[in-house]
N, C-alpha and C positions, 0 to 999 in steps of 0.2 A: 146651573140654569143660566142661559143668556137672557139679559133683560133688554127691553126696548129702549130706544133713545128717550122716549117720554118718561119711562120709569127711572132711568138714570138721572135725568134732569130734575125730576121731583125729589129724589133722594139727595142729590148734591145741593139743591136749593135749601133743604132743611139743614144740612150740615153747615152751609155758609151762614145761614141765619142764626144758628145756635152759637157759632163762634163770633158773632157780631161783626161779620165781614160783608163785603158787597161783591156781586158778580153779575155781569150781563147774562141774560138768558141765552143770547147768541153764543157766548163763550161756553156755557154749560152744554148747550146743544152740540157744539163742536167737539167737546170732550166726549159726549155720548157717542157720536158717530165714529170718532177716531179710535175708541177703545172697543168697538165691535161687541157691545153688550156685556163687557166684563166689569163688574162693579168694583172689584179690587183695583184694577188698572185705572178706572175712572177716578177713584179717590186719590190714588197716587199722582195722577196727572193734575188733579185739582190742587193738591198740596204744592206741586212744583210751580203751577201757574200763580198761585197766591204768593209764593215766595218771590217770584220774578216780578209780579205786578207792582206798580207804584200806586197803591190805593185800590180802587175798584178793578176787579179782574175783567179784562176785555177779551174779545175774540182775537185781537192782534197779539195779546200776551200769550194766549194758548198757541197760536201759530208760531210765535217766536220760540217757544219751548220745544215744539215739535219739529221745527225746521221747515215749516210750510211756507209757501209763497202766499202773498196777499191775494185776495179775490180779484183786485184790479189787474193783476198779471194774467189771471185766467181769462178775464173779460177782454183784455188786449189781445190775447192769443186767439180768442173766438172771433174778434173783429178781423184779425189777419186772415183767418180761414174764410170768413164771409166775403172779404174783399179780394180773395185770391192773391194775397200779398205775401209772397214767400219771404221777402226781405224783412218784413215786419214780424213774421212768425219766428224767424231765426233770431231776430233781435231780442224777442222775449226769452227764448231759450238761453241766449248768451248772457243776458242780464241775470237770469236765475243762477247760471253757473258762477258768475262773478260774485254773487251774493252768498255763494257757498251752499246752495240748495242741492240736496242729494237728487241726482237724476231719477233714481227709482221712485223716490217719494214724490217728486214733481210729476212724473208720469202717472202715478196713482191719482194725484189731484186732477190732472187733465182727464183721466178716465171718468172720474166721478162728475167732473164738470160737464163733459159731453153727455153723460147719462142724464144730468139735470136738464140740460138743454133739450134733449130728446123728449123727456116727459113734459117739459113746458110746451113743446110743440104739439104733442099728441094728447096729453091728458087734461090740458086746460085747467090746471090747478088741482086736479083730483089727487095727484101724487105729491107728497111733500118733497121739497128740494132744500139743499143746504145753502140757501141764499136769503138775504134779508129783502124786504119789500123793494127798496131802491135798486138793489143789484138785480132783483128778479125782473124788473121792468126793462133794464138794459139787456138782460139775458134773453128775454122773449124776442126782442128785435133781432138779436144775433141768431137765435134759433131759426126764425123764419127766413133769414137771409141764407143760412147754410143749407137748410133742407133736411128732412128726416133721413134720407138715404145716406147722405154724407155723415150725419151725426152718428148713425149706427156704425158706420165704418170707422169713425173716430174712436168710439168706445173700444172696438176690437183692436185697432192699431196701437193705441196707447196702453191698453192692457198688456199686449204682447211686448211693447217697448219697455214697459216697466219690469217685466220678468227678465228681459234680455239685459237691461241696465243693471239689475241686481246681481247677475252672474258675471258681468264683465267689468273692466276698469277703463272703458273707452269714453268716459264722460257722457256727454249728451248726444253721442253719435246715433244711438238707437232712437232717440226722440226726433232728431233731425231727419232720419230716414222715414219715420212714421209721418212727419209733417209733409215731406216730399211726396210720399205715396197718397196722402189724403188730398193734396192739391192737384196731383196729376190726374186723379179720377180713375185710376186703374181699378176695375171691378174684379173682386175675387170670385172664384167659383166658375169662371170660364176658362177654357183652354188658353186663350190669348192672354187673359189676365194672369194666370198662373205662370205662363212662360215669361211674361214681362217681370213678374215679381221675382222669379228665380234668377233672371238676369241681374236684377238689382241686388239681390243677395250675394251673387257671385262677385259683382263689382265691389260691394261693401267688404267682403272677405278679403279681396285683393288689396283694398285700401288698408285694412287692418294689418295685413302682413307687411305692407310697405312701411307703415308707421312703426312697426316693430323693428325695423332695420334689417329685415331679411326678406328676400324675394320668395315667391312660392316654392315650396319644397315638394318635390315629387316623392311619394312614399316609396320605400325600398321594395323592390320586387323580389319574390322568391322563385322567379322563373329560372329554370336551368335549360341552357341551350345545348342541343346535341350537334356535334360537329361531324364533318365527313370522316375525320380520323378519331377513333375512340380514345387515343392517347393524348389528344390535344385539348387543353382546357382554355376557355375564354374567361375574361374577368366576370365576376358575378354582377357587377354594376357597370353601366356605360354612361359616361358624362353626357348630359343633355346638350350636345353640340348641335347647332342649327346649320342648315344648308350644307350638309356634308357632300363632297364631290362624289361623282358616280364611281370612281375607282375604289372608294372605301367600302363598297358593298361587299358583303360576305359571300362566299361561294354558295352554290345552290344547296338547299337543305338547311341553311343557317341564316338567321337574321339578328345580328348583334346590335342593331341600332334601335331596338325596341323601346328602351327607356327614353331615347330622344323623341320617338314618335309619341309616346305617352305624354311627355312634357309639352309637345306641340299641341296635342288635342286638349290638354288641360288648360292651356292659355285661351283656347277658343270656348270651351264649355266643360266645366268640372264634372258635371253629371255624366257626360259622355265618356270622359276619361275614366271615371270610376267603373263604368260598364265594360269598357275596353280592357281594363286591367284584369278583368276576370277571364280574358281569353289568353291563349298561348300560341305564339307563332310556331307553326309546325314545319313548313317547308316553303321555300321560295323557288318557284319554277318560272323562268323567264320573267314576264312582267306581272305574275300573279303570286300573291302571298297568302297562303292558307293560314287562317287564324281559327283555332279550335276552342269551342266553349263546352263546358261541362253541364251547365244549367240552361234549360230551355228559355227561362225568363230573360237572361242576359243575351242569349242568341237572338231571340225575337226582337229585343229592343235595339241591338246594334245594327240589325238589318233594315231598320227604318231609313228611308232615303236621306234624311237630314244627317243622321249619324254616319251612314256609309260615306257620304260626300265629305264629311269632316275628317274621317280617317284617311280617305284617299288624298285629300289636300295635305294632310300632315305627312303622309308618306312621301309625297312629291317634294314637300318643303324640306324634309330632312335629307332625303337621298339625292335630290336633283333629278330623279327619273319618275316617269309615270308608272306607278305600281298599283295594280288593282287588288283591293282586299277581297278575299273570298272567305266567308264565314261558314264554318261547319260546326255541327253539333256532335259531340262525342256520344257514341252509342252506349246505351245502358249495359253495364256488365264489364266495360273496359276500364275498370278502376286500377289506377297505378299505385305505386308505393305511397305517394304523398296523400292519397285519398283514403287510405285505410284508417279506421278508427284508431285513436291514440292507444287504447288498451291493447288492441291487436298488435300494433307495431312494437310496443314495449314487451309483450309476451314473446314475440319472435326474437327480439334482441336478447332476452334472458335465456330462453330455452332452445332457440334455433327451430329448425323444421321448416315446413312450407305450407302454404294454404292450398287446399284442394277444394275445387268447386264441385258440388254434387248436383247432378241434373237428373230429373226424373225421365225415365224412358217413355217414349211416346207409344201409346197402345193403338 
C-alpha cells in the first residue's frame, strides 16, 4: 500500500524522535514526496540523510543525498521564464550541469516546480505545494507573471524533456530545447505549431548527428532497378553525389540516382524523405519520372503540394534538369516477389512450385 506524504512524515518523525535525533519537517516532507509513498524507501533515505547531515537533518541535506538542485535554482529558472530571458534560463541549466546534476532528475524537479506554480495560480492555496512559506511568496509572483497557459505547457515540456534525457547521453540538450520552445510560445495542438515543432526536432536530430562526428546517414535502400538490358546490373547503392551533370542521367526506364534524390529530400525534411522512400522509381520518360507506391497512405501524402515540390526540387538539384515526378499507386493484386509473406517465400524455396491465383467466375 502506498502511503500519503503526511503518513510518511508522521512515521519518520516518530523514528527520529525515538533515536534522539533531529530533523526539519521540510526535510521529512521532501523525503515523503521523493519516495512516492514507499515507506521502506523513505526509511532508507532518512538513514542516508542522517548519516550525511551535520547534526539536524535539513532539506538541503536530503537534496544533496538525492542530487537535487536547490529551490533557489528553480526560482531563478522561473524568473527567467517570467522575464522572457533565454540567457538567464540557459545559465541556470549550465550551472546545474557544472554542479553535476543529472539532467533527467533536474527536469523532473522543473516539472514539479511548474506544477506547483500552476496550482498556486489556480487553486489559491487549496492544493499543497513543495515550497516553504518564504519560497511560496516568491513563487506566487513568478506564477502570475508567467501565466497559466505557459505554466501548463512548461509541465508538459519538461516532463517530456526528462524522459528524453533519461534515454540519451546528450546532457542538458533536451532541457535547453524545452526552454526554447517554452519561450518561443509555439502552441501545440495546431497544424502550424506541430509543423514548427517537427522542424525543431529535425534540427535537433541533425545537431546530434553532427556532434557524434558523422553526418546524416541515408538508410540503405532495398530498391532494385531494372535496366534496358536484362544482363546488365547496376550497383545496389549509389553515392549521394549532389548536382550531377545531365550526361550522367541513366537511359529511359532507369533512374540510378535515386539514393542521391532521397538524400537531397532528407536534408530538406526527414518526414518527406521517409514517405518518398516507400516509393519505387519505375520509368523515366522524357522529363517525367514515374514513382510507384504500394500503400495508399504514402501515395496520398507524397501528392501534397509541399511534398511534390520538394521532390521536384531535389530531382533538379541532383540531375541538373527539370524532371517532373509522377506518383502512381500500384493496383491491388499486383504483388511482386518481395511483397509475398515470408512463410510463402521460404516454402517456395524449399519445395519449388508456383503460386496460382484462384478467381471466382462471374455469374
